[in-house]
C-alpha positions as CSV (number, residue, x, y, z in Angstrom):
1,M,-34.8,43.0,4.8
2,G,-34.1,40.6,1.6
3,K,-37.5,41.0,1.0
4,H,-37.0,44.6,1.0
5,I,-34.3,44.7,-1.2
6,S,-35.6,42.2,-4.0
7,S,-38.7,44.9,-4.1
8,R,-36.6,47.6,-4.8
9,W,-34.9,46.0,-7.3
10,A,-38.1,44.7,-9.1
11,D,-39.2,49.0,-8.8
12,L,-36.8,50.1,-11.3
13,P,-37.5,52.5,-13.9
14,K,-38.5,50.9,-17.3
15,E,-36.5,52.9,-19.3
16,L,-33.4,51.9,-17.2
17,L,-34.3,48.1,-17.3
18,E,-34.8,48.8,-20.9
19,M,-31.1,50.4,-21.4
20,I,-29.4,47.1,-19.5
21,G,-31.1,45.0,-21.9
22,K,-29.3,46.5,-25.1
23,C,-26.1,46.1,-23.1
24,L,-26.8,42.5,-22.9
25,D,-25.0,40.5,-25.7
26,S,-25.9,36.6,-25.3
27,R,-29.1,35.0,-25.0
28,V,-28.3,33.8,-22.1
29,D,-27.7,37.0,-20.2
30,V,-30.8,38.0,-21.9
31,L,-32.6,35.3,-20.1
32,R,-30.6,35.6,-16.6
33,F,-31.7,39.3,-16.6
34,R,-35.3,38.1,-17.3
35,S,-35.0,35.5,-14.5
36,V,-34.7,38.2,-11.4
37,C,-38.8,38.9,-10.5
38,T,-41.8,39.2,-13.2
39,S,-41.5,43.0,-13.7
40,W,-37.8,42.6,-15.0
41,R,-39.1,40.0,-17.1
42,A,-42.1,41.8,-18.1
43,T,-40.1,44.7,-19.5
44,I,-37.3,42.6,-22.1
45,P,-38.3,40.6,-25.0
46,L,-37.5,36.7,-25.2
47,P,-34.7,36.7,-27.4
48,S,-33.9,34.0,-30.0
49,F,-31.1,32.3,-31.3
50,D,-32.7,33.5,-35.0
51,Q,-32.0,37.0,-34.2
52,E,-28.6,36.8,-34.5
53,I,-29.0,34.5,-37.9
54,P,-31.7,34.7,-40.4
55,P,-33.8,31.2,-40.8
56,V,-32.7,30.3,-44.2
57,I,-34.3,27.4,-46.2
58,L,-31.4,26.6,-48.4
59,K,-31.7,24.0,-51.1
60,L,-29.1,21.1,-51.6
61,P,-26.6,20.6,-54.3
62,R,-27.4,18.2,-57.0
63,P,-28.0,15.9,-57.5
64,I,-29.7,16.0,-54.0
65,S,-33.0,17.9,-55.2
66,A,-34.2,19.1,-51.7
67,E,-34.4,21.6,-49.2
68,S,-32.8,22.0,-45.9
69,I,-32.3,24.1,-42.9
70,L,-29.1,25.5,-41.8
71,S,-28.7,25.4,-38.0
72,H,-26.1,26.2,-35.1
73,T,-25.6,25.5,-32.2
74,T,-22.9,27.1,-29.9
75,I,-19.9,26.1,-28.0
76,C,-19.8,27.3,-24.6
77,R,-17.6,27.3,-21.3
78,L,-20.1,26.9,-19.0
79,E,-19.2,28.9,-15.4
80,I,-21.1,28.1,-12.1
81,L,-21.4,31.4,-10.4
82,H,-22.0,30.0,-6.8
83,Q,-24.3,27.1,-6.0
84,N,-27.7,27.4,-4.9
85,P,-27.6,26.1,-1.3
86,A,-30.9,25.0,-1.0
87,A,-30.3,23.0,-4.1
88,S,-29.5,18.9,-3.3
89,S,-26.6,19.3,-5.8
90,P,-23.1,17.9,-5.1
91,V,-20.5,20.2,-3.8
92,L,-18.6,22.6,-6.2
93,P,-15.1,22.0,-6.9
94,S,-12.8,25.5,-6.8
95,K,-12.8,26.2,-10.5
96,P,-16.8,25.5,-11.4
97,C,-15.9,25.6,-15.3
98,W,-17.0,23.4,-17.9
99,L,-17.4,22.7,-21.7
100,T,-20.3,22.0,-23.2
101,E,-22.4,22.3,-26.6
102,V,-26.0,24.7,-26.8
103,E,-28.7,24.3,-28.6
104,E,-32.5,26.0,-28.6
105,T,-35.6,23.5,-29.2
106,R,-38.3,24.3,-31.4
107,R,-39.9,25.5,-28.3
108,G,-36.7,28.1,-27.5
109,Q,-36.0,25.8,-24.7
110,L,-32.0,25.5,-24.4
111,Q,-30.6,22.0,-24.5
112,L,-27.1,21.2,-23.4
113,L,-25.3,18.5,-25.7
114,H,-21.6,16.9,-25.7
115,P,-19.6,19.3,-27.8
116,V,-18.1,16.0,-29.5
117,S,-20.8,13.4,-29.6
118,H,-23.5,16.3,-29.8
119,Q,-25.4,13.7,-27.5
120,E,-27.7,15.6,-25.3
121,L,-26.7,15.9,-21.4
122,V,-29.3,17.9,-19.8
123,S,-30.9,14.6,-18.4
124,R,-27.8,13.1,-16.7
125,S,-26.4,16.6,-15.3
126,P,-26.3,16.2,-11.2
127,I,-26.5,19.8,-10.8
128,E,-29.6,21.8,-10.8
129,L,-29.0,24.5,-13.6
130,N,-30.6,27.5,-12.5
131,L,-30.4,30.9,-14.8
132,L,-29.1,33.1,-12.0
133,D,-26.3,30.5,-10.8
134,F,-24.5,30.2,-14.1
135,H,-23.4,31.8,-17.2
136,F,-22.3,30.6,-20.6
137,V,-18.9,32.2,-22.3
138,P,-19.0,31.1,-26.1
139,V,-16.1,29.7,-27.8
140,I,-17.1,28.8,-30.9
141,K,-20.5,29.0,-33.3
142,A,-20.9,25.6,-35.2
143,F,-23.2,25.5,-38.4
144,R,-24.3,22.5,-39.8
145,V,-27.3,21.9,-43.3
146,T,-30.6,19.7,-41.6
147,W,-33.5,18.8,-42.5
148,G,-36.9,19.9,-40.3
149,N,-36.8,17.1,-37.7
150,G,-33.0,17.9,-37.3
151,V,-31.1,15.1,-38.4
152,S,-27.6,16.8,-40.8
153,V,-27.8,15.9,-43.9
154,F,-25.4,13.5,-45.4
155,G,-23.1,15.1,-48.1
156,V,-23.0,18.5,-47.1
157,N,-19.7,18.5,-44.0
158,K,-18.2,21.2,-43.0
159,V,-20.5,24.6,-43.2
160,V,-19.1,28.5,-42.6
161,L,-21.3,31.7,-43.0
162,F,-20.1,33.9,-45.6
163,P,-20.1,37.1,-44.8
164,F,-18.6,37.0,-41.2
165,S,-21.4,39.0,-39.8
166,A,-24.3,37.0,-38.3
167,S,-26.3,39.9,-38.2
168,C,-26.9,40.5,-42.3
169,N,-30.3,40.2,-43.8
170,K,-30.8,37.3,-45.7
171,D,-30.1,39.3,-49.7
172,E,-26.2,38.9,-48.0
173,F,-26.7,35.4,-46.3
174,G,-24.7,33.0,-47.8
175,I,-22.2,29.9,-46.3
176,L,-19.2,27.9,-47.9
177,A,-19.4,24.4,-47.7
178,I,-17.5,21.5,-48.4
179,Y,-19.8,18.7,-49.6
180,H,-20.0,15.3,-52.1
181,G,-17.1,14.0,-50.5
182,G,-14.5,17.1,-51.1
183,K,-15.7,19.6,-53.6
184,L,-15.7,23.7,-52.6
185,G,-18.9,25.4,-52.8
186,Y,-20.5,28.5,-51.9
187,W,-24.9,29.1,-51.8
188,K,-26.7,32.3,-51.6
189,Y,-29.9,33.7,-50.2
190,G,-32.1,33.1,-53.3
191,D,-29.8,30.9,-55.7
192,K,-31.3,28.2,-56.9
193,E,-27.6,26.4,-57.6
194,W,-24.7,26.1,-55.9
195,T,-21.5,27.7,-57.0
196,L,-18.5,25.1,-57.7
197,L,-15.3,27.0,-56.6
198,D,-12.6,25.0,-58.1
199,D,-13.8,22.3,-60.6
200,T,-10.2,20.9,-60.4
201,N,-10.1,19.6,-57.4
202,F,-12.6,17.9,-55.5
203,E,-10.3,16.8,-52.4
204,Y,-11.3,19.3,-49.7
205,D,-10.8,18.2,-46.4
206,D,-11.6,21.5,-44.1
207,I,-12.6,25.1,-43.9
208,I,-12.3,27.5,-41.4
209,A,-12.5,30.9,-40.5
210,Y,-9.2,32.8,-39.7
211,K,-8.3,36.2,-38.9
212,E,-11.4,37.6,-41.2
213,Q,-10.3,35.0,-43.9
214,F,-11.6,31.9,-44.9
215,Y,-9.0,28.9,-45.4
216,V,-9.9,25.3,-46.9
217,V,-7.3,22.6,-46.6
218,D,-7.3,19.7,-49.2
219,R,-6.3,15.9,-48.7
220,W,-2.7,16.5,-49.5
221,G,-2.4,19.6,-46.5
222,T,-2.4,22.6,-49.2
223,V,-3.9,25.7,-47.7
224,S,-5.9,28.1,-49.6
225,W,-7.6,31.1,-48.6
226,I,-10.8,32.1,-50.2
227,D,-11.2,36.2,-51.8
228,S,-14.3,38.1,-51.8
229,A,-14.9,37.4,-55.4
230,L,-14.7,33.7,-54.2
231,K,-11.6,33.0,-55.8
232,V,-9.4,30.1,-54.8
233,V,-5.7,31.1,-54.2
234,Q,-2.7,28.5,-52.6
235,Y,-1.3,30.3,-49.4
236,S,0.9,27.7,-48.3
237,P,3.0,24.7,-50.1
238,S,1.6,21.5,-49.7
239,L,2.4,19.3,-46.9
240,Y,2.4,16.0,-48.5
241,G,1.2,14.4,-45.0
242,C,0.9,10.3,-45.1
243,G,-2.5,10.7,-43.4
244,G,-6.0,10.2,-44.8
245,K,-7.9,13.4,-43.5
246,K,-6.9,16.8,-42.7
247,N,-8.2,19.5,-40.3
248,L,-7.7,23.0,-39.7
249,V,-7.4,24.3,-35.9
250,E,-6.9,27.9,-35.1
251,S,-4.7,27.8,-31.5
252,C,-3.8,31.1,-29.7
253,G,-3.7,32.9,-33.6
254,D,-2.0,30.4,-35.2
255,L,-3.3,28.1,-37.8
256,Y,-2.9,24.6,-37.5
257,V,-2.8,21.5,-39.9
258,V,-4.3,18.0,-37.9
259,D,-3.1,15.2,-40.3
260,R,-5.1,12.0,-39.5
261,Y,-3.6,8.6,-40.3
262,L,-6.1,6.0,-41.1
263,D,-6.1,2.6,-41.2
264,G,-7.3,2.4,-44.5
265,R,-8.8,4.7,-47.7
266,V,-12.3,6.6,-47.2
267,K,-14.5,5.5,-49.2
268,A,-16.2,8.0,-51.7
269,V,-20.3,7.3,-51.9
270,E,-21.6,8.6,-55.5
271,D,-25.1,7.5,-54.8
272,Y,-26.5,10.6,-52.8
273,E,-29.5,10.8,-53.9
274,N,-30.4,7.5,-52.5
275,V,-28.3,7.8,-49.4
276,V,-30.4,11.0,-48.9
277,A,-34.3,9.2,-49.9
278,A,-33.5,6.8,-47.3
279,G,-31.9,8.8,-44.8
280,R,-34.3,12.0,-44.8
281,N,-37.4,10.5,-42.4
282,N,-34.8,7.8,-40.8
283,P,-32.0,8.9,-39.4
284,Y,-30.5,5.1,-39.8
285,G,-32.1,4.3,-43.0
286,A,-29.0,5.2,-45.0
287,S,-26.8,2.8,-43.1
288,R,-27.1,0.3,-45.9
289,Y,-25.6,2.1,-47.9
290,R,-22.6,2.5,-45.0
291,K,-18.9,1.5,-46.3
292,T,-16.3,0.4,-43.6
293,F,-14.9,3.8,-42.3
294,P,-11.4,3.5,-41.6
295,K,-10.2,4.1,-37.9
296,A,-7.8,6.6,-37.0
297,F,-4.5,5.2,-35.8
298,D,-2.0,8.0,-35.3
299,F,-2.2,11.9,-35.7
300,R,0.7,14.5,-36.6
301,V,0.1,18.1,-35.9
302,Y,1.4,21.3,-38.2
303,R,1.8,24.5,-37.5
304,L,2.2,26.8,-40.7
305,D,4.4,29.5,-40.4
306,E,4.4,32.2,-43.3
307,D,8.3,32.9,-43.0
308,W,9.1,29.3,-42.5
309,G,6.4,27.2,-43.8
310,W,5.0,24.0,-42.1
311,V,6.7,23.6,-38.7
312,D,6.3,20.0,-37.0
313,V,4.6,20.5,-33.4
314,K,5.7,17.8,-31.1
315,S,3.2,19.6,-28.1
316,L,0.7,21.7,-27.9
317,G,1.0,22.5,-24.0
318,D,-1.8,23.2,-21.7
319,R,-3.8,23.3,-25.1
320,V,-6.9,21.1,-26.3
321,F,-7.7,20.5,-29.6
322,F,-11.1,19.3,-30.7
323,L,-12.2,17.7,-34.2
324,G,-15.6,17.4,-34.7
325,N,-18.0,17.1,-37.6
326,D,-19.5,20.6,-37.6
327,C,-16.3,22.6,-36.2
328,S,-12.8,22.2,-35.1
329,F,-11.5,24.2,-32.3
330,S,-8.8,24.5,-29.3
331,V,-9.1,25.5,-26.0
332,S,-6.5,26.1,-22.7
333,S,-6.9,22.8,-20.2
334,R,-6.6,25.8,-17.5
335,D,-10.0,27.6,-18.5
336,F,-11.5,24.3,-17.0
337,Y,-12.2,22.3,-13.9
338,G,-10.8,19.4,-15.2
339,G,-8.9,17.8,-18.5
340,K,-5.8,17.1,-19.6
341,G,-3.7,19.2,-22.3
342,N,-1.7,18.3,-25.3
343,C,-4.0,15.9,-26.7
344,I,-6.7,15.8,-29.8
345,Y,-10.3,14.9,-29.0
346,F,-12.0,13.6,-32.3
347,T,-14.9,11.2,-33.6
348,D,-13.7,8.1,-36.3
349,D,-17.2,8.4,-37.5
350,D,-18.1,10.3,-40.0
351,N,-21.8,10.6,-38.6
352,F,-23.1,8.9,-41.9
353,T,-26.6,8.5,-41.0
354,G,-27.2,12.5,-39.2
355,A,-27.9,11.2,-36.0
356,R,-26.2,12.0,-33.0
357,L,-22.8,10.0,-31.7
358,S,-22.7,7.9,-28.2
359,D,-19.9,8.6,-26.0
360,A,-18.1,5.4,-26.9
361,S,-17.6,7.0,-30.4
362,I,-15.2,9.5,-29.3
363,G,-11.1,9.2,-29.0
364,V,-8.8,10.8,-27.7
365,F,-5.3,10.9,-28.4
366,Q,-2.1,12.1,-26.2
367,L,0.5,13.9,-28.7
368,G,3.0,12.6,-25.8
369,E,2.8,9.1,-25.9
370,G,1.4,9.2,-28.9
371,I,-1.5,6.4,-27.9
372,I,-5.1,6.8,-28.3
373,E,-7.8,5.9,-25.6
374,K,-11.8,6.7,-25.1
375,P,-12.3,9.3,-22.7
376,A,-15.0,7.7,-21.5
377,T,-12.9,5.4,-19.3
378,L,-10.9,7.8,-18.3
379,P,-11.9,10.4,-15.4
380,E,-8.9,12.7,-16.4
381,Y,-10.1,12.9,-20.0
382,C,-13.5,12.6,-19.0
383,D,-13.8,16.0,-16.1
384,I,-13.5,18.9,-18.9
385,F,-16.7,18.3,-19.9
386,W,-20.4,18.9,-18.7
387,P,-22.0,17.5,-16.7
388,P,-19.3,17.6,-13.4
389,P,-18.0,14.6,-12.0
390,L,-19.9,13.6,-8.8
391,T,-18.4,15.2,-5.7
392,S,-19.7,13.9,-2.3
393,N,-21.2,16.7,0.4
């Protein structure tokens, strides 16, 4: 009976399969569709992440006279739909959802990464992933500028698409980025040079796309927005937070600034050309230029209220903030198997070498207690991430 039903599905008209394929809006859903049987796989072509974002080779801002690649990953909620009884996997929990990062390799394969450290996770997974058994729900896309070997280019920090549409053609394609320790710049496809958007402030910390606008925050906590003419317009009063680094996070429709208190001052690296030359072919070659990078010892969170200005936030409720090198975002702990709310995941490493970090580089700040722990030693703070914890049968 099972074989008969399977054969009937395989015999669906090609026109109907093509109509279904056009309704699938994510690459992973298309891959799951193609996994059903040979005839379905032959009807729908193999998709590529590059269909969403055109492959772009960009020239780095001076003094780095070299070409690089704009790459991206997707932070997702991984949902196990049902467990394959034939697979030798642990018993799934009642809420089988975890946070992960998805990247496509050069061979077109999906690779799962830790969403904070970007460390590869596939080889450590206790559950065999069958495309028919799981689903990805996108949370946010993360962009970075890399060399051809996938190593991040030092000196180009947060990057966002400009305009918002990721399916635009190359003639319309551009990016906004913070680079060289705090400069705010714009690059459009075909430009030979980057455009410096603010020649009076070289102390920008973060940039975010929020409510179809682009916002930046500087070292003093002043939030500005960038209009369609690429003019930087002050949006909020200065926070004057005493922390050494600011991050912008959107959560439940509100804009937050996370002020990170450091045990020292971030020292700018001026010799970018030598740093890039040392690290281009060897991710660790730039380490000899590394200066002591300060460590976080405290965090303060502020919500921007358009009527009242800055509101000091004492609790995030069930929300979890993630401060990454490529993007910052928030999720609800209730949407996942494990993890706790009212906390902030971060890394002290500024990714100087461009190499992926280890789990030991990740910290979690508990907002209620005001303390920092290493999630690697606390299961309740690790359970939110893929791979899931082992559960005995």
